[in-house]
C-alpha positions in Angstrom: 111.8 39.8 111.4 110.2 39.2 108.0 112.3 37.6 105.2 112.0 36.3 101.7 113.8 33.2 100.3 114.9 33.6 96.7 117.0 31.6 94.2 118.8 32.2 91.0 119.3 28.8 89.3 119.7 27.1 92.6 121.9 29.7 94.3 119.6 30.6 97.2 119.5 33.5 99.6 117.5 35.0 102.5 116.5 38.5 101.7 115.7 41.2 104.4 114.3 44.6 103.7 116.4 47.0 105.7 114.3 50.0 104.8 111.8 48.8 107.4 113.8 46.4 109.6 117.2 46.6 111.4 119.8 43.8 111.3 122.3 44.7 114.0 124.5 41.6 113.5 124.2 40.3 109.9 127.2 37.9 110.2 125.6 36.0 113.0 122.2 36.1 111.4 123.6 34.7 108.1 125.3 31.9 110.1 122.2 30.8 111.9 119.6 31.3 109.2 121.7 29.6 106.5 121.9 26.3 108.4 120.3 23.2 107.0 117.7 21.6 109.4 118.1 24.3 112.0 117.6 27.4 109.9 116.1 28.4 106.5 118.9 26.6 104.6 120.5 29.1 102.1 123.8 30.0 100.6 123.7 33.3 102.3 121.9 36.5 103.5 121.3 39.6 101.4 120.3 42.9 102.9 118.4 45.5 100.9 119.6 48.9 102.0 119.3 52.5 101.0 122.3 54.2 99.3 123.6 57.7 98.8 125.4 56.8 95.6 123.0 54.4 93.9 119.4 53.4 93.7 120.0 50.7 96.4 122.8 49.1 98.3 123.2 45.3 98.4 125.2 43.6 101.2 125.7 39.8 101.1 126.9 37.5 103.8 128.0 34.0 103.1 126.6 31.0 105.1 129.8 31.1 107.2 129.1 34.7 108.3 131.8 36.3 106.1 130.8 39.3 104.0 131.2 38.9 100.2 132.0 41.6 97.7 129.5 40.7 95.0 127.2 37.9 93.8 125.9 37.7 90.2 122.9 35.4 91.1 122.2 37.4 94.2 122.0 40.7 92.4 119.6 39.3 89.9 117.4 38.2 92.7 117.9 41.7 94.3 116.5 43.4 91.1 113.4 41.2 91.1 112.9 41.8 94.8 113.0 45.6 94.8 110.7 45.8 91.7 108.1 43.2 92.7 108.0 44.4 96.3 107.2 47.9 95.0 110.4 49.6 96.2 111.0 50.9 92.7 109.3 51.2 89.3 112.6 51.6 87.4 113.7 48.8 85.1 117.3 50.0 84.9 119.0 50.3 88.3 122.3 51.1 89.8 123.2 48.9 92.8 126.0 49.7 95.3 128.0 46.6 96.3 131.3 46.0 98.1 132.6 45.1 94.6 131.6 48.5 93.2 128.5 50.0 91.5 126.7 47.5 89.3 124.1 48.3 86.6 121.2 45.9 86.1 118.3 45.8 83.6 115.0 44.1 84.4 112.9 42.4 81.8 109.2 42.1 82.8 105.9 40.5 81.8 103.3 42.7 83.4 104.4 43.2 87.0 106.7 40.1 87.0 110.4 40.2 86.4 111.2 37.3 84.1 114.9 37.8 83.7 117.7 40.2 84.7 120.9 41.3 82.9 123.8 42.5 85.0 126.6 44.6 83.8 129.4 42.9 85.8 132.0 45.5 84.7 135.5 44.7 83.5 137.4 41.6 84.8 140.4 42.3 86.9 143.4 40.3 85.9 146.2 41.9 87.9 147.2 39.4 90.6 147.9 42.2 93.1 144.3 43.4 92.7 142.5 40.0 92.7 144.5 39.2 95.0 146.9 36.3 94.2 150.4 36.1 95.7 152.1 35.6 92.3 154.3 37.9 90.2 153.4 39.3 86.7 150.5 41.1 85.2 148.2 38.0 84.8 147.8 34.5 86.2 147.1 32.5 83.1 147.5 28.7 83.3 149.8 28.8 86.2 150.9 25.4 87.3 150.4 24.5 91.0 150.5 21.2 93.0 147.6 20.0 95.1 147.8 16.7 96.9 150.6 15.7 94.6 148.7 16.4 91.4 149.4 19.3 88.9 146.7 21.8 88.1 146.7 24.8 85.8 144.9 27.8 87.3 143.7 31.1 85.7 142.8 33.8 88.2 140.2 36.5 87.7 138.3 39.0 89.9 134.7 39.9 89.0 134.5 42.0 92.1 135.5 38.9 94.1 138.4 36.5 93.6 138.1 33.4 91.4 140.4 30.6 90.4 139.4 28.7 87.2 140.6 25.2 86.3 139.8 23.4 83.0 139.1 19.7 83.3 137.7 16.9 81.2 134.8 16.3 83.6 133.9 18.5 86.6 131.6 15.8 88.0 134.4 13.4 88.8 136.3 16.1 90.8 136.4 15.3 94.6 135.2 18.8 95.3 134.6 18.5 99.1 138.3 17.7 99.3 140.0 19.9 96.7 137.7 22.8 97.1 138.8 23.8 100.6 142.4 23.2 99.8 142.2 25.7 96.9 140.0 28.2 98.8 142.4 28.4 101.7 145.7 28.0 99.7 148.4 30.5 100.8 148.5 31.9 97.3 145.1 33.6 98.0 145.3 36.1 100.9 141.6 36.7 100.9 140.7 33.1 100.0 139.2 32.3 96.6 136.2 30.9 94.8 137.0 27.9 92.6 135.5 26.8 89.3 136.1 23.6 87.5 135.2 24.1 83.8 134.6 21.7 80.9 134.6 23.1 77.4 131.8 21.4 75.5 132.1 23.7 72.5 133.2 27.2 71.8 129.8 28.6 72.9 128.9 26.1 75.6 130.8 25.6 78.9 129.9 23.5 81.9 131.1 24.5 85.4 131.1 23.1 88.9 131.5 25.6 91.7 133.2 25.7 95.1 132.1 29.0 96.6 134.3 30.8 99.2 132.6 30.8 102.6 129.8 28.5 101.4 131.1 25.3 99.9 129.7 23.6 96.8 126.8 25.6 95.3 124.4 24.9 92.5 125.4 28.1 90.7 127.7 31.2 90.9 127.1 34.2 88.7 130.5 35.8 89.2 132.1 32.4 88.8 130.4 31.9 85.5 131.7 35.2 84.3 135.2 34.5 85.5 135.1 31.2 83.8 134.2 32.8 80.4 137.0 35.3 80.8 139.5 32.5 81.6 138.2 30.5 78.6 138.6 33.4 76.2 142.1 34.2 77.5 143.1 30.6 76.9 141.6 30.6 73.4 139.1 27.9 74.4 135.8 29.7 73.7 134.1 32.6 72.0 133.0 35.7 73.9 129.3 34.8 74.1 128.5 31.4 75.7 125.8 29.5 77.4 127.1 28.4 80.8 125.7 25.1 82.2 125.8 25.0 86.0 124.4 22.4 88.3 121.2 24.5 89.0 120.6 25.7 85.5 121.9 27.8 82.6 123.2 31.4 82.3 124.0 33.5 79.3 127.4 35.3 79.5 128.9 37.8 77.1 132.3 39.5 77.3 131.9 42.6 75.2 135.2 43.6 73.4 134.0 47.2 72.9 133.7 48.2 76.5 135.5 45.2 78.1 132.5 44.6 80.3 131.0 41.1 81.1 127.2 40.8 80.9 125.3 38.1 82.8 121.7 37.2 82.0 119.4 34.7 83.8 116.3 34.2 85.9 115.5 34.8 89.5 112.6 33.4 91.6 110.9 33.8 94.9 110.7 30.6 96.9 108.8 31.5 100.1 108.2 34.1 102.7 108.6 33.8 106.5 109.1 35.4 109.9 112.3 34.8 111.8 111.9 34.9 115.6 115.3 36.4 116.3 
């Protein structure tokens, strides 16, 4: 089976073209291929599939084998993949995901995609839809106890669930300990992604990510979008920001006219290979 390794500011994925190849058990394949030392070492597996409702369908499986609804960095890599591999000549595409239909726009230099902008749609704030097991119409700075310490969480779905916490310095957080405790907390029936956010200025935010089903990652596109929404709702930032993640920077804009969040950033091929399975 032929595959491509791709990354979007350090969030890395194995891509498989399912127009020409079959993947009968993608959960198992994601689990074994994502392993460090024994596999390709990636945050997950992305399948490029045909769609009856869009230009293409994208399925993403985390490194633990669970299927995710949506991935902002992954869908930017997806756009670069289908264009540069000759599967399409279009620069504006509709992609079907488990998180809904997503529109992407490719920016090119010759035959090379240099950046991708994703229309991530409107953020979901209703806790019943995220889902979060809390009452009300929004979870904004809800106080909760973790290991005897108080944290204030804001919950947002960008097609997948996110829990955002604002801190003075994300780098001092013991993420391998607190990340799993939040991800698997009983408040979140489908688990949650977690973002620790530092407000540098009203147009610059820094985040550190614990990704559901993966662990700490260098970047998370949906998490960056959810963090901007949480910051705006809390009066801590403007609607257009540069988001500093461990693997690089993304540009995020929450448009007040259509309520959609727009994510822009790079995507790169890393290498090609053949998997013996």
